[in-house]
N, C-alpha and C positions, 0 to 999 in steps of 0.2 A: 514779722516773720523772720526766722533765722535761715541763713543759707549755709549749707555745709558741703564739703567736697564728697562726692559719691564714691571716690576712690580711696582716700586716706582718712576721711572723717573729720578733717580739720575745719574749724569754723572759718568760713570765707568772709561773710559780712552779715550785718544785721540790716535788714531792709527797712525802709520807712513805712512799709506796710505794717499796720498795727495788729493785723489778725494773728492769732496764735498759730504755731505750726512750724514746719521745716520744709524747705525746698532744697533741691540738690543742683549742683553744678560741678565745676572742676577748678581746683586751686591752681595757681601759677606754677607751683613746683611739679604737680602731676602733669600739667599741660606741657611743661618743658621736657619732662621725661618722654611723653608720648610723641611730641613733635620732633624728637631727636636732637634737642639742643644740648644734650649731654653726649660725651664721646661713647662710641661703641655701637654694636649692632642692635637691631630691634630686639633680638632674643636677650641680649645683655641688659637692655633697658627693662624688658618685661620681668627679668629675674630680680630686679630691684623691688618689685611689688611683693608684699607679704601675703598675697592671696593668689588663687589660680586665675591666670590671665592668658588669653590667646589672641592672635591676630588672624582675622578671617577676611578674605578678599571678596570681590563682587561676584565670584563664581561659587562662593560658599566653601572655598578651600582654606584649610588651616595653613597659613604661611609660617607661623612659628608659635610656640607656646612656652611658658616658663616651666621650671621644674615642679612647681606646685600642681600644675595641671597634670603633668606626667605622673606624679605620685598619686593624685586623686583617681586618675583613670587607669593606673597601672599600665601605662603605655610609654613607649619611647618614640617620640616624633621623628627622630633621626632614622629609624628603621622604616619609615613610610615616606613616600615621595609626594608631597603636596596633597595629602588626603582631603577628601570632602569631609566637612565637619561631622556628618552623620556616621561616616566610616570611622573617623577618629574617636568619636564618643560612643561607638558601638550601638548605634540606633538599630533596633530590631528590624526596622523597615528598610534600612539601607541595603540589605542583601536581597531584597525582592527585585524582580525584573524591572529594569529602568534605573535602579540604584538611587542613591541619595539625591533628593531634589526632584525626582521624576516618578515617584510612586503615587498611588491614590491617597496615601496618608500625608504626603508632603505639603499640600496646600494648607493643611491645618496645623503644621508644625510651628509652635510658638517660638522656638529657638531660631529657626530659619526666618520666620516672618519678622522677628525683632531685629535680627542682624541686617536683613535686607531693607527694612524700614529706615534704620539708622544710616545704612550706606546710601540709600537713595535721597533721603531728606536732610541728613546731617543732624537730625534730632536724637539726642541721647535718651536712652531708656534706663530707668532705675528700678531695681528689685522686681523684675517681671517674674512671676511664678509660672512654672510649667511642670509637666511630668514627661520624662523621657523613658520610653520602654527600651531598656538596654538588653543586648544579647549577652548572656553570661554562660558559664559552664553548666549552670542549673536550668537553663532555658531563658525565658524572657522575664526580666525583673523591672518593675516600674520604679523609677527614681525621681524624687521631687527635687527640682532645681529652682533657684532664684538667680537671675542673671541681670547684669548691667552692661550696657553697650555705649560706646562713644566712637565717632569716626575721627580718624586722623590720617592725613594724607590719603592713600588709596586703600586703606584697610579699616575694618571695624575692630576695635579692641573689645573683646568679650570677656567679662569678668564673671566667674562663677561665685556668687555670694555664699551659697550653701548647697549641699547635695546630700540627700539622705533617702533611705527607703521609707515609704509612707507606712 
């Protein structure tokens, strides 16, 4: 079985396991970036990744995101003060009474559940598929997402693998 980095795609190691297939982990270079072993702020580190990446805390608030996320979502994180992920990603349900994390829809939210699972257990999740119902100028638009999560320090790094309208 081959082991590749879920973040950069680099081959990490070939396992002694003879079964065919691929498993995921994180290479030392990506781990060093996420652990802050490089100079600069977390935003500076996230900007080094060539894919959309954001840091989410235990409350579900986006602490920082790289420019790729802002481009993808057409948002400027600097204009918002520690938004909840549902507000930042324009979840259609985040505007309901109770807000992000507290509506009847939230217990079934794959994004929230994946981030919280990684935060609470430390277990990384790779290519988790979900649908986000986004608020847009045209109303509610379902968007298919694939996400990967890993915990570092006191945040979960959420990587958006792909985002498209079904």
